[in-house]
mmCIF file of the N, C-alpha and C atoms, coordinates in Angstrom:
data_MODEL
# 
_entry.id   MODEL 
# 
loop_
_atom_site.group_PDB 
_atom_site.id 
_atom_site.type_symbol 
_atom_site.label_atom_id 
_atom_site.label_alt_id 
_atom_site.label_comp_id 
_atom_site.label_asym_id 
_atom_site.label_entity_id 
_atom_site.label_seq_id 
_atom_site.pdbx_PDB_ins_code 
_atom_site.Cartn_x 
_atom_site.Cartn_y 
_atom_site.Cartn_z 
_atom_site.occupancy 
_atom_site.B_iso_or_equiv 
_atom_site.pdbx_formal_charge 
_atom_site.auth_seq_id 
_atom_site.auth_comp_id 
_atom_site.auth_asym_id 
_atom_site.auth_atom_id 
_atom_site.pdbx_PDB_model_num 
ATOM 1   N N  . MET A 1 1  ? -28.479 -5.419  -24.673 1.00 0.00 ? 1  MET A N  1 
ATOM 2   C CA . MET A 1 1  ? -29.253 -6.603  -24.403 1.00 0.00 ? 1  MET A CA 1 
ATOM 3   C C  . MET A 1 1  ? -30.714 -6.185  -24.344 1.00 0.00 ? 1  MET A C  1 
ATOM 4   N N  . GLY A 1 2  ? -31.572 -7.040  -24.844 1.00 0.00 ? 2  GLY A N  1 
ATOM 5   C CA . GLY A 1 2  ? -32.994 -6.745  -24.845 1.00 0.00 ? 2  GLY A CA 1 
ATOM 6   C C  . GLY A 1 2  ? -33.769 -7.772  -24.044 1.00 0.00 ? 2  GLY A C  1 
ATOM 7   N N  . ILE A 1 3  ? -35.054 -7.549  -23.992 1.00 0.00 ? 3  ILE A N  1 
ATOM 8   C CA . ILE A 1 3  ? -35.946 -8.467  -23.305 1.00 0.00 ? 3  ILE A CA 1 
ATOM 9   C C  . ILE A 1 3  ? -36.810 -9.137  -24.355 1.00 0.00 ? 3  ILE A C  1 
ATOM 10  N N  . VAL A 1 4  ? -36.949 -10.452 -24.240 1.00 0.00 ? 4  VAL A N  1 
ATOM 11  C CA . VAL A 1 4  ? -37.783 -11.215 -25.157 1.00 0.00 ? 4  VAL A CA 1 
ATOM 12  C C  . VAL A 1 4  ? -38.998 -11.697 -24.382 1.00 0.00 ? 4  VAL A C  1 
ATOM 13  N N  . ASN A 1 5  ? -40.172 -11.406 -24.904 1.00 0.00 ? 5  ASN A N  1 
ATOM 14  C CA . ASN A 1 5  ? -41.407 -11.814 -24.248 1.00 0.00 ? 5  ASN A CA 1 
ATOM 15  C C  . ASN A 1 5  ? -41.845 -13.166 -24.811 1.00 0.00 ? 5  ASN A C  1 
ATOM 16  N N  . ILE A 1 6  ? -41.872 -14.193 -23.968 1.00 0.00 ? 6  ILE A N  1 
ATOM 17  C CA . ILE A 1 6  ? -42.320 -15.514 -24.390 1.00 0.00 ? 6  ILE A CA 1 
ATOM 18  C C  . ILE A 1 6  ? -43.438 -15.962 -23.459 1.00 0.00 ? 6  ILE A C  1 
ATOM 19  N N  . ASP A 1 7  ? -44.260 -16.877 -23.954 1.00 0.00 ? 7  ASP A N  1 
ATOM 20  C CA . ASP A 1 7  ? -45.369 -17.316 -23.111 1.00 0.00 ? 7  ASP A CA 1 
ATOM 21  C C  . ASP A 1 7  ? -44.875 -18.244 -22.006 1.00 0.00 ? 7  ASP A C  1 
ATOM 22  N N  . ASP A 1 8  ? -45.714 -18.427 -21.014 1.00 0.00 ? 8  ASP A N  1 
ATOM 23  C CA . ASP A 1 8  ? -45.338 -19.204 -19.833 1.00 0.00 ? 8  ASP A CA 1 
ATOM 24  C C  . ASP A 1 8  ? -44.996 -20.651 -20.148 1.00 0.00 ? 8  ASP A C  1 
ATOM 25  N N  . GLU A 1 9  ? -45.718 -21.266 -21.071 1.00 0.00 ? 9  GLU A N  1 
ATOM 26  C CA . GLU A 1 9  ? -45.463 -22.668 -21.423 1.00 0.00 ? 9  GLU A CA 1 
ATOM 27  C C  . GLU A 1 9  ? -44.077 -22.833 -22.046 1.00 0.00 ? 9  GLU A C  1 
ATOM 28  N N  . LEU A 1 10 ? -43.702 -21.927 -22.955 1.00 0.00 ? 10 LEU A N  1 
ATOM 29  C CA . LEU A 1 10 ? -42.374 -22.002 -23.557 1.00 0.00 ? 10 LEU A CA 1 
ATOM 30  C C  . LEU A 1 10 ? -41.298 -21.768 -22.498 1.00 0.00 ? 10 LEU A C  1 
ATOM 31  N N  . HIS A 1 11 ? -41.512 -20.831 -21.610 1.00 0.00 ? 11 HIS A N  1 
ATOM 32  C CA . HIS A 1 11 ? -40.549 -20.581 -20.541 1.00 0.00 ? 11 HIS A CA 1 
ATOM 33  C C  . HIS A 1 11 ? -40.371 -21.830 -19.677 1.00 0.00 ? 11 HIS A C  1 
ATOM 34  N N  . ASP A 1 12 ? -41.474 -22.508 -19.384 1.00 0.00 ? 12 ASP A N  1 
ATOM 35  C CA . ASP A 1 12 ? -41.408 -23.736 -18.596 1.00 0.00 ? 12 ASP A CA 1 
ATOM 36  C C  . ASP A 1 12 ? -40.601 -24.809 -19.322 1.00 0.00 ? 12 ASP A C  1 
ATOM 37  N N  . GLN A 1 13 ? -40.787 -24.921 -20.638 1.00 0.00 ? 13 GLN A N  1 
ATOM 38  C CA . GLN A 1 13 ? -40.029 -25.905 -21.423 1.00 0.00 ? 13 GLN A CA 1 
ATOM 39  C C  . GLN A 1 13 ? -38.538 -25.552 -21.448 1.00 0.00 ? 13 GLN A C  1 
ATOM 40  N N  . ILE A 1 14 ? -38.235 -24.275 -21.557 1.00 0.00 ? 14 ILE A N  1 
ATOM 41  C CA . ILE A 1 14 ? -36.834 -23.835 -21.536 1.00 0.00 ? 14 ILE A CA 1 
ATOM 42  C C  . ILE A 1 14 ? -36.207 -24.161 -20.180 1.00 0.00 ? 14 ILE A C  1 
ATOM 43  N N  . ARG A 1 15 ? -36.958 -23.896 -19.110 1.00 0.00 ? 15 ARG A N  1 
ATOM 44  C CA . ARG A 1 15 ? -36.450 -24.181 -17.756 1.00 0.00 ? 15 ARG A CA 1 
ATOM 45  C C  . ARG A 1 15 ? -36.144 -25.662 -17.595 1.00 0.00 ? 15 ARG A C  1 
ATOM 46  N N  . LYS A 1 16 ? -37.056 -26.525 -18.049 1.00 0.00 ? 16 LYS A N  1 
ATOM 47  C CA . LYS A 1 16 ? -36.836 -27.971 -17.945 1.00 0.00 ? 16 LYS A CA 1 
ATOM 48  C C  . LYS A 1 16 ? -35.642 -28.416 -18.786 1.00 0.00 ? 16 LYS A C  1 
ATOM 49  N N  . ALA A 1 17 ? -35.555 -27.918 -20.015 1.00 0.00 ? 17 ALA A N  1 
ATOM 50  C CA . ALA A 1 17 ? -34.442 -28.284 -20.891 1.00 0.00 ? 17 ALA A CA 1 
ATOM 51  C C  . ALA A 1 17 ? -33.116 -27.780 -20.342 1.00 0.00 ? 17 ALA A C  1 
ATOM 52  N N  . SER A 1 18 ? -33.119 -26.616 -19.723 1.00 0.00 ? 18 SER A N  1 
ATOM 53  C CA . SER A 1 18 ? -31.873 -26.067 -19.191 1.00 0.00 ? 18 SER A CA 1 
ATOM 54  C C  . SER A 1 18 ? -31.317 -26.939 -18.069 1.00 0.00 ? 18 SER A C  1 
ATOM 55  N N  . ALA A 1 19 ? -32.194 -27.540 -17.278 1.00 0.00 ? 19 ALA A N  1 
ATOM 56  C CA . ALA A 1 19 ? -31.735 -28.432 -16.207 1.00 0.00 ? 19 ALA A CA 1 
ATOM 57  C C  . ALA A 1 19 ? -31.067 -29.678 -16.781 1.00 0.00 ? 19 ALA A C  1 
ATOM 58  N N  . VAL A 1 20 ? -31.638 -30.215 -17.837 1.00 0.00 ? 20 VAL A N  1 
ATOM 59  C CA . VAL A 1 20 ? -31.078 -31.413 -18.469 1.00 0.00 ? 20 VAL A CA 1 
ATOM 60  C C  . VAL A 1 20 ? -29.747 -31.087 -19.154 1.00 0.00 ? 20 VAL A C  1 
ATOM 61  N N  . SER A 1 21 ? -29.680 -29.928 -19.781 1.00 0.00 ? 21 SER A N  1 
ATOM 62  C CA . SER A 1 21 ? -28.488 -29.531 -20.542 1.00 0.00 ? 21 SER A CA 1 
ATOM 63  C C  . SER A 1 21 ? -27.414 -28.860 -19.700 1.00 0.00 ? 21 SER A C  1 
ATOM 64  N N  . CYS A 1 22 ? -27.673 -28.676 -18.406 1.00 0.00 ? 22 CYS A N  1 
ATOM 65  C CA . CYS A 1 22 ? -26.726 -27.995 -17.503 1.00 0.00 ? 22 CYS A CA 1 
ATOM 66  C C  . CYS A 1 22 ? -26.390 -26.598 -18.012 1.00 0.00 ? 22 CYS A C  1 
ATOM 67  N N  . ARG A 1 23 ? -27.423 -25.888 -18.468 1.00 0.00 ? 23 ARG A N  1 
ATOM 68  C CA . ARG A 1 23 ? -27.278 -24.504 -18.912 1.00 0.00 ? 23 ARG A CA 1 
ATOM 69  C C  . ARG A 1 23 ? -28.208 -23.645 -18.066 1.00 0.00 ? 23 ARG A C  1 
ATOM 70  N N  . SER A 1 24 ? -27.914 -22.362 -18.019 1.00 0.00 ? 24 SER A N  1 
ATOM 71  C CA . SER A 1 24 ? -28.864 -21.442 -17.415 1.00 0.00 ? 24 SER A CA 1 
ATOM 72  C C  . SER A 1 24 ? -30.076 -21.344 -18.335 1.00 0.00 ? 24 SER A C  1 
ATOM 73  N N  . ILE A 1 25 ? -31.161 -20.812 -17.815 1.00 0.00 ? 25 ILE A N  1 
ATOM 74  C CA . ILE A 1 25 ? -32.349 -20.639 -18.658 1.00 0.00 ? 25 ILE A CA 1 
ATOM 75  C C  . ILE A 1 25 ? -32.022 -19.717 -19.830 1.00 0.00 ? 25 ILE A C  1 
ATOM 76  N N  . ASN A 1 26 ? -31.297 -18.640 -19.574 1.00 0.00 ? 26 ASN A N  1 
ATOM 77  C CA . ASN A 1 26 ? -30.924 -17.726 -20.663 1.00 0.00 ? 26 ASN A CA 1 
ATOM 78  C C  . ASN A 1 26 ? -30.032 -18.400 -21.692 1.00 0.00 ? 26 ASN A C  1 
ATOM 79  N N  . ALA A 1 27 ? -29.072 -19.204 -21.226 1.00 0.00 ? 27 ALA A N  1 
ATOM 80  C CA . ALA A 1 27 ? -28.178 -19.897 -22.156 1.00 0.00 ? 27 ALA A CA 1 
ATOM 81  C C  . ALA A 1 27 ? -28.942 -20.915 -22.995 1.00 0.00 ? 27 ALA A C  1 
ATOM 82  N N  . GLN A 1 28 ? -29.918 -21.602 -22.392 1.00 0.00 ? 28 GLN A N  1 
ATOM 83  C CA . GLN A 1 28 ? -30.720 -22.564 -23.141 1.00 0.00 ? 28 GLN A CA 1 
ATOM 84  C C  . GLN A 1 28 ? -31.541 -21.856 -24.210 1.00 0.00 ? 28 GLN A C  1 
ATOM 85  N N  . ALA A 1 29 ? -32.166 -20.741 -23.841 1.00 0.00 ? 29 ALA A N  1 
ATOM 86  C CA . ALA A 1 29 ? -32.947 -19.978 -24.813 1.00 0.00 ? 29 ALA A CA 1 
ATOM 87  C C  . ALA A 1 29 ? -32.050 -19.479 -25.947 1.00 0.00 ? 29 ALA A C  1 
ATOM 88  N N  . ALA A 1 30 ? -30.859 -18.979 -25.609 1.00 0.00 ? 30 ALA A N  1 
ATOM 89  C CA . ALA A 1 30 ? -29.927 -18.490 -26.628 1.00 0.00 ? 30 ALA A CA 1 
ATOM 90  C C  . ALA A 1 30 ? -29.494 -19.623 -27.552 1.00 0.00 ? 30 ALA A C  1 
ATOM 91  N N  . PHE A 1 31 ? -29.273 -20.819 -26.992 1.00 0.00 ? 31 PHE A N  1 
ATOM 92  C CA . PHE A 1 31 ? -28.891 -21.976 -27.801 1.00 0.00 ? 31 PHE A CA 1 
ATOM 93  C C  . PHE A 1 31 ? -30.002 -22.309 -28.788 1.00 0.00 ? 31 PHE A C  1 
ATOM 94  N N  . TRP A 1 32 ? -31.238 -22.395 -28.290 1.00 0.00 ? 32 TRP A N  1 
ATOM 95  C CA . TRP A 1 32 ? -32.362 -22.716 -29.180 1.00 0.00 ? 32 TRP A CA 1 
ATOM 96  C C  . TRP A 1 32 ? -32.554 -21.654 -30.250 1.00 0.00 ? 32 TRP A C  1 
ATOM 97  N N  . ILE A 1 33 ? -32.365 -20.392 -29.894 1.00 0.00 ? 33 ILE A N  1 
ATOM 98  C CA . ILE A 1 33 ? -32.499 -19.318 -30.877 1.00 0.00 ? 33 ILE A CA 1 
ATOM 99  C C  . ILE A 1 33 ? -31.419 -19.442 -31.949 1.00 0.00 ? 33 ILE A C  1 
ATOM 100 N N  . LYS A 1 34 ? -30.176 -19.676 -31.524 1.00 0.00 ? 34 LYS A N  1 
ATOM 101 C CA . LYS A 1 34 ? -29.074 -19.784 -32.490 1.00 0.00 ? 34 LYS A CA 1 
ATOM 102 C C  . LYS A 1 34 ? -29.276 -20.983 -33.405 1.00 0.00 ? 34 LYS A C  1 
ATOM 103 N N  . ILE A 1 35 ? -29.625 -22.135 -32.841 1.00 0.00 ? 35 ILE A N  1 
ATOM 104 C CA . ILE A 1 35 ? -29.823 -23.331 -33.663 1.00 0.00 ? 35 ILE A CA 1 
ATOM 105 C C  . ILE A 1 35 ? -31.007 -23.128 -34.608 1.00 0.00 ? 35 ILE A C  1 
ATOM 106 N N  . GLY A 1 36 ? -32.083 -22.512 -34.111 1.00 0.00 ? 36 GLY A N  1 
ATOM 107 C CA . GLY A 1 36 ? -33.232 -22.235 -34.973 1.00 0.00 ? 36 GLY A CA 1 
ATOM 108 C C  . GLY A 1 36 ? -32.864 -21.339 -36.142 1.00 0.00 ? 36 GLY A C  1 
ATOM 109 N N  . MET A 1 37 ? -32.073 -20.301 -35.869 1.00 0.00 ? 37 MET A N  1 
ATOM 110 C CA . MET A 1 37 ? -31.627 -19.406 -36.934 1.00 0.00 ? 37 MET A CA 1 
ATOM 111 C C  . MET A 1 37 ? -30.772 -20.157 -37.953 1.00 0.00 ? 37 MET A C  1 
ATOM 112 N N  . LEU A 1 38 ? -29.844 -20.982 -37.458 1.00 0.00 ? 38 LEU A N  1 
ATOM 113 C CA . LEU A 1 38 ? -28.988 -21.755 -38.362 1.00 0.00 ? 38 LEU A CA 1 
ATOM 114 C C  . LEU A 1 38 ? -29.802 -22.752 -39.180 1.00 0.00 ? 38 LEU A C  1 
ATOM 115 N N  . CYS A 1 39 ? -30.833 -23.339 -38.577 1.00 0.00 ? 39 CYS A N  1 
ATOM 116 C CA . CYS A 1 39 ? -31.696 -24.269 -39.317 1.00 0.00 ? 39 CYS A CA 1 
ATOM 117 C C  . CYS A 1 39 ? -32.444 -23.541 -40.433 1.00 0.00 ? 39 CYS A C  1 
ATOM 118 N N  . GLU A 1 40 ? -32.931 -22.349 -40.152 1.00 0.00 ? 40 GLU A N  1 
ATOM 119 C CA . GLU A 1 40 ? -33.617 -21.573 -41.188 1.00 0.00 ? 40 GLU A CA 1 
ATOM 120 C C  . GLU A 1 40 ? -32.665 -21.165 -42.305 1.00 0.00 ? 40 GLU A C  1 
ATOM 121 N N  . MET A 1 41 ? -31.419 -20.864 -41.955 1.00 0.00 ? 41 MET A N  1 
ATOM 122 C CA . MET A 1 41 ? -30.437 -20.450 -42.959 1.00 0.00 ? 41 MET A CA 1 
ATOM 123 C C  . MET A 1 41 ? -29.873 -21.626 -43.751 1.00 0.00 ? 41 MET A C  1 
ATOM 124 N N  . ASN A 1 42 ? -30.002 -22.843 -43.205 1.00 0.00 ? 42 ASN A N  1 
ATOM 125 C CA . ASN A 1 42 ? -29.468 -24.055 -43.835 1.00 0.00 ? 42 ASN A CA 1 
ATOM 126 C C  . ASN A 1 42 ? -30.547 -25.139 -43.842 1.00 0.00 ? 42 ASN A C  1 
ATOM 127 N N  . PRO A 1 43 ? -31.612 -24.950 -44.627 1.00 0.00 ? 43 PRO A N  1 
ATOM 128 C CA . PRO A 1 43 ? -32.760 -25.859 -44.550 1.00 0.00 ? 43 PRO A CA 1 
ATOM 129 C C  . PRO A 1 43 ? -32.485 -27.295 -44.998 1.00 0.00 ? 43 PRO A C  1 
ATOM 130 N N  . THR A 1 44 ? -31.390 -27.532 -45.682 1.00 0.00 ? 44 THR A N  1 
ATOM 131 C CA . THR A 1 44 ? -31.093 -28.899 -46.117 1.00 0.00 ? 44 THR A CA 1 
ATOM 132 C C  . THR A 1 44 ? -30.255 -29.671 -45.102 1.00 0.00 ? 44 THR A C  1 
ATOM 133 N N  . MET A 1 45 ? -29.810 -28.995 -44.052 1.00 0.00 ? 45 MET A N  1 
ATOM 134 C CA . MET A 1 45 ? -28.994 -29.648 -43.031 1.00 0.00 ? 45 MET A CA 1 
ATOM 135 C C  . MET A 1 45 ? -29.852 -30.035 -41.840 1.00 0.00 ? 45 MET A C  1 
ATOM 136 N N  . GLY A 1 46 ? -29.532 -31.148 -41.224 1.00 0.00 ? 46 GLY A N  1 
ATOM 137 C CA . GLY A 1 46 ? -30.216 -31.582 -40.019 1.00 0.00 ? 46 GLY A CA 1 
ATOM 138 C C  . GLY A 1 46 ? -29.565 -30.990 -38.775 1.00 0.00 ? 46 GLY A C  1 
ATOM 139 N N  . PHE A 1 47 ? -30.252 -31.158 -37.653 1.00 0.00 ? 47 PHE A N  1 
ATOM 140 C CA . PHE A 1 47 ? -29.759 -30.640 -36.380 1.00 0.00 ? 47 PHE A CA 1 
ATOM 141 C C  . PHE A 1 47 ? -28.350 -31.137 -36.073 1.00 0.00 ? 47 PHE A C  1 
ATOM 142 N N  . ASN A 1 48 ? -28.133 -32.451 -36.171 1.00 0.00 ? 48 ASN A N  1 
ATOM 143 C CA . ASN A 1 48 ? -26.818 -33.018 -35.838 1.00 0.00 ? 48 ASN A CA 1 
ATOM 144 C C  . ASN A 1 48 ? -25.723 -32.484 -36.753 1.00 0.00 ? 48 ASN A C  1 
ATOM 145 N N  . GLU A 1 49 ? -26.046 -32.294 -38.025 1.00 0.00 ? 49 GLU A N  1 
ATOM 146 C CA . GLU A 1 49 ? -25.062 -31.739 -38.955 1.00 0.00 ? 49 GLU A CA 1 
ATOM 147 C C  . GLU A 1 49 ? -24.698 -30.302 -38.573 1.00 0.00 ? 49 GLU A C  1 
ATOM 148 N N  . ILE A 1 50 ? -25.695 -29.530 -38.208 1.00 0.00 ? 50 ILE A N  1 
ATOM 149 C CA . ILE A 1 50 ? -25.455 -28.134 -37.836 1.00 0.00 ? 50 ILE A CA 1 
ATOM 150 C C  . ILE A 1 50 ? -24.620 -28.055 -36.565 1.00 0.00 ? 50 ILE A C  1 
ATOM 151 N N  . VAL A 1 51 ? -24.960 -28.844 -35.563 1.00 0.00 ? 51 VAL A N  1 
ATOM 152 C CA . VAL A 1 51 ? -24.196 -28.830 -34.316 1.00 0.00 ? 51 VAL A CA 1 
ATOM 153 C C  . VAL A 1 51 ? -22.764 -29.297 -34.568 1.00 0.00 ? 51 VAL A C  1 
ATOM 154 N N  . ALA A 1 52 ? -22.587 -30.348 -35.373 1.00 0.00 ? 52 ALA A N  1 
ATOM 155 C CA . ALA A 1 52 ? -21.240 -30.835 -35.689 1.00 0.00 ? 52 ALA A CA 1 
ATOM 156 C C  . ALA A 1 52 ? -20.431 -29.760 -36.406 1.00 0.00 ? 52 ALA A C  1 
ATOM 157 N N  . ARG A 1 53 ? -21.055 -29.061 -37.330 1.00 0.00 ? 53 ARG A N  1 
ATOM 158 C CA . ARG A 1 53 ? -20.364 -27.986 -38.057 1.00 0.00 ? 53 ARG A CA 1 
ATOM 159 C C  . ARG A 1 53 ? -19.947 -26.872 -37.106 1.00 0.00 ? 53 ARG A C  1 
ATOM 160 N N  . GLU A 1 54 ? -20.831 -26.491 -36.194 1.00 0.00 ? 54 GLU A N  1 
ATOM 161 C CA . GLU A 1 54 ? -20.515 -25.433 -35.235 1.00 0.00 ? 54 GLU A CA 1 
ATOM 162 C C  . GLU A 1 54 ? -19.395 -25.864 -34.284 1.00 0.00 ? 54 GLU A C  1 
ATOM 163 N N  . LEU A 1 55 ? -19.414 -27.113 -33.860 1.00 0.00 ? 55 LEU A N  1 
ATOM 164 C CA . LEU A 1 55 ? -18.348 -27.622 -32.993 1.00 0.00 ? 55 LEU A CA 1 
ATOM 165 C C  . LEU A 1 55 ? -17.004 -27.607 -33.717 1.00 0.00 ? 55 LEU A C  1 
ATOM 166 N N  . ARG A 1 56 ? -17.002 -28.050 -34.980 1.00 0.00 ? 56 ARG A N  1 
ATOM 167 C CA . ARG A 1 56 ? -15.755 -28.017 -35.765 1.00 0.00 ? 56 ARG A CA 1 
ATOM 168 C C  . ARG A 1 56 ? -15.258 -26.587 -35.918 1.00 0.00 ? 56 ARG A C  1 
ATOM 169 N N  . ALA A 1 57 ? -16.174 -25.667 -36.197 1.00 0.00 ? 57 ALA A N  1 
ATOM 170 C CA . ALA A 1 57 ? -15.788 -24.260 -36.367 1.00 0.00 ? 57 ALA A CA 1 
ATOM 171 C C  . ALA A 1 57 ? -15.196 -23.682 -35.085 1.00 0.00 ? 57 ALA A C  1 
ATOM 172 N N  . ALA A 1 58 ? -15.616 -24.223 -33.950 1.00 0.00 ? 58 ALA A N  1 
ATOM 173 C CA . ALA A 1 58 ? -15.089 -23.768 -32.655 1.00 0.00 ? 58 ALA A CA 1 
ATOM 174 C C  . ALA A 1 58 ? -13.796 -24.484 -32.279 1.00 0.00 ? 58 ALA A C  1 
ATOM 175 N N  . GLY A 1 59 ? -13.370 -25.441 -33.116 1.00 0.00 ? 59 GLY A N  1 
ATOM 176 C CA . GLY A 1 59 ? -12.122 -26.144 -32.851 1.00 0.00 ? 59 GLY A CA 1 
ATOM 177 C C  . GLY A 1 59 ? -12.267 -27.375 -31.994 1.00 0.00 ? 59 GLY A C  1 
ATOM 178 N N  . VAL A 1 60 ? -13.497 -27.842 -31.802 1.00 0.00 ? 60 VAL A N  1 
ATOM 179 C CA . VAL A 1 60 ? -13.723 -29.059 -31.005 1.00 0.00 ? 60 VAL A CA 1 
ATOM 180 C C  . VAL A 1 60 ? -13.468 -30.273 -31.871 1.00 0.00 ? 60 VAL A C  1 
ATOM 181 N N  . VAL A 1 61 ? -12.658 -31.198 -31.374 1.00 0.00 ? 61 VAL A N  1 
ATOM 182 C CA . VAL A 1 61 ? -12.364 -32.426 -32.100 1.00 0.00 ? 61 VAL A CA 1 
ATOM 183 C C  . VAL A 1 61 ? -13.090 -33.572 -31.392 1.00 0.00 ? 61 VAL A C  1 
ATOM 184 N N  . ALA A 1 62 ? -14.078 -34.125 -32.055 1.00 0.00 ? 62 ALA A N  1 
ATOM 185 C CA . ALA A 1 62 ? -14.864 -35.216 -31.461 1.00 0.00 ? 62 ALA A CA 1 
ATOM 186 C C  . ALA A 1 62 ? -14.269 -36.556 -31.866 1.00 0.00 ? 62 ALA A C  1 
ATOM 187 N N  . GLN A 1 63 ? -14.288 -37.465 -30.929 1.00 0.00 ? 63 GLN A N  1 
ATOM 188 C CA . GLN A 1 63 ? -13.815 -38.804 -31.202 1.00 0.00 ? 63 GLN A CA 1 
ATOM 189 C C  . GLN A 1 63 ? -14.990 -39.763 -31.105 1.00 0.00 ? 63 GLN A C  1 
ATOM 190 N N  . SER A 1 64 ? -14.926 -40.837 -31.885 1.00 0.00 ? 64 SER A N  1 
ATOM 191 C CA . SER A 1 64 ? -15.984 -41.834 -31.857 1.00 0.00 ? 64 SER A CA 1 
ATOM 192 C C  . SER A 1 64 ? -15.995 -42.533 -30.498 1.00 0.00 ? 64 SER A C  1 
ATOM 193 N N  . VAL A 1 65 ? -17.177 -42.904 -30.072 1.00 0.00 ? 65 VAL A N  1 
ATOM 194 C CA . VAL A 1 65 ? -17.336 -43.615 -28.822 1.00 0.00 ? 65 VAL A CA 1 
ATOM 195 C C  . VAL A 1 65 ? -17.850 -45.004 -29.143 1.00 0.00 ? 65 VAL A C  1 
ATOM 196 N N  . ASN A 1 66 ? -17.174 -46.018 -28.631 1.00 0.00 ? 66 ASN A N  1 
ATOM 197 C CA . ASN A 1 66 ? -17.637 -47.402 -28.818 1.00 0.00 ? 66 ASN A CA 1 
ATOM 198 C C  . ASN A 1 66 ? -18.623 -47.727 -27.717 1.00 0.00 ? 66 ASN A C  1 
ATOM 199 N N  . VAL A 1 67 ? -19.797 -48.160 -28.114 1.00 0.00 ? 67 VAL A N  1 
ATOM 200 C CA . VAL A 1 67 ? -20.832 -48.499 -27.169 1.00 0.00 ? 67 VAL A CA 1 
ATOM 201 C C  . VAL A 1 67 ? -20.940 -50.019 -27.106 1.00 0.00 ? 67 VAL A C  1 
ATOM 202 N N  . ALA A 1 68 ? -20.768 -50.565 -25.905 1.00 0.00 ? 68 ALA A N  1 
ATOM 203 C CA . ALA A 1 68 ? -20.861 -52.012 -25.734 1.00 0.00 ? 68 ALA A CA 1 
ATOM 204 C C  . ALA A 1 68 ? -22.321 -52.430 -25.762 1.00 0.00 ? 68 ALA A C  1 
ATOM 205 N N  . THR A 1 69 ? -22.606 -53.499 -26.443 1.00 0.00 ? 69 THR A N  1 
ATOM 206 C CA . THR A 1 69 ? -23.974 -54.023 -26.477 1.00 0.00 ? 69 THR A CA 1 
ATOM 207 C C  . THR A 1 69 ? -24.023 -55.307 -25.651 1.00 0.00 ? 69 THR A C  1 
ATOM 208 N N  . PRO A 1 70 ? -25.093 -55.470 -24.905 1.00 0.00 ? 70 PRO A N  1 
ATOM 209 C CA . PRO A 1 70 ? -25.194 -56.666 -24.040 1.00 0.00 ? 70 PRO A CA 1 
ATOM 210 C C  . PRO A 1 70 ? -25.396 -57.939 -24.825 1.00 0.00 ? 70 PRO A C  1 
# 
């Protein structure tokens, strides 16, 4: 394992995002790094497509959710 040097503003953004995502700060940073790498390797795919592909590869079966409109 290594140490990654990031600026204070990025660390603050990771900390805030980790609270929303219910991840540790390290897990949030690792998620962003992995998604960023996958985006660079697959420039024609969008974020949602990449996440859906990774979920399928992990064996996650997503079901549609019906959202009621007022």
